[in-house]
N, C-alpha and C positions, 0 to 999 in steps of 0.2 A: 505494500500498499504504499503510496506516494502522499508525504506530508504538504501541506500548502504552508508556505510562508506565511507569516502574522506578522507584519511589520511593526514597527511602533515609532512614531516622527515626534521628535524633538518638538515641543509648543514652548511660545511665552502665556504667561497666565491670562493677558488680558485681551488674546486673543480668540479665547478659548467659546468664548458665545457666538462669533463670528464663524470659527472652525465646526461647532457643533451644528449652528443653520445650514453652512454648506452640506453637511451630512445629512441631516434631515430632508433637504429638497432634492438631495440624489439618491433618497429612496436606503439610507443606514439605518438600523436602533439599534437603539444603545441598550449594550448588554450588562455592563456593570465600569462602577468605578470604586477603583482600589487605592489604598496607599498603605506605605511603609517608608519609615525611617532609618536613616543609613548615617554614616559619619558625616556627611555633606549636609545634613535636611533631612526634608519630607520628599518623597519622589511619588506624584499620583497619577494613575493611569488611568483614561478615558478610553474603554474599548466598544468599539463598535461592529457590526456583524450585518453584512449585505450578500443575500446567496448563502453560497459557501465559504467566502471571503469573512477574514478577522482582519480588522485593523484598531490600532491605540495610539493614543495622544498620549505623551506623556511629559511633565509639566515638573518641574523642579524648583522649591522652594528652602530655603533658608528658615529655621525656627523662629527666628524675629523675627521674618517680615511674611508668614503665611497667609495672603491673602489669595483670593484668586476668586472671580466673577463667575456668579449661578450660570449652569445651562438652562436653569426651568425654562425659558424664555421659548425653547425650541424642546425640550424634553422636559415635561413637568414631571416624569417620574423619577427623573432624576433626586428629587427633593428629598428623596430618604437615604440616596448616597450621599450626598451635601450636607444632610444635619448629621449624618456619622460623621465625615471628616471634621465637622467642627465639635461635635462632645468627644468624638477617639481622640484625636488629633490636635485640636485646638486651632485647628485654621478658620480662620474668618471667611465666610463667603458670603459675597456680599450681591444682594439682587434677589435673595432666594425666594423665589415664588410663597413656600410654606415654611416658615421658621420655626421652629419649634424653641430656638436661644438657649440651646446647651440642654434642656430640658427632653430630647429626644428619647435618651435612654436613663436610667436611673443606675447610677453610679456610687461606688465611695471615693474616688478621689477626680478631680480633675484629669481630663486627658491620658484615659487609662493604658493608650494604645504607644503613650511615647517613653521614652525612656526616662527623660528627666521632665517633669512639667514643666511646661511656660510657666516663668515667673508672673505672680499676677491674675492666672488665667482664672475665671470662674468656675468656682465648685458649685456642687451641686446645691440647688436652690438661689444658685444666682449671687452669691457670699464671695467675696474677693479677698484671695489669700495674700 
């Protein structure tokens, strides 16, 4: 069985809404938005599918400037992933259509998927540390 290549394209955070709108226009569906922390900061991947092809947009962020614009203007269902980015990784998602403001998940500490939580990040209940 031959494996299809699944390319990831590096993207600037501010271009995400435009790139998402282009994919929607071309018939791509949003599959998942994932994030991971590495020594350089955060890597967020937006994965799209069309037919049998998969393509990803990859955005790199530093922990002290973890801000991305929302893609919910094109893919409303992205609100779940984008709220997860806020709750679990401390990413600020600007223009989010359905914003749970850090209360999407009940959690014991802010930003639990970060190895070291961001200073001053909102704790559960909106209390800042």
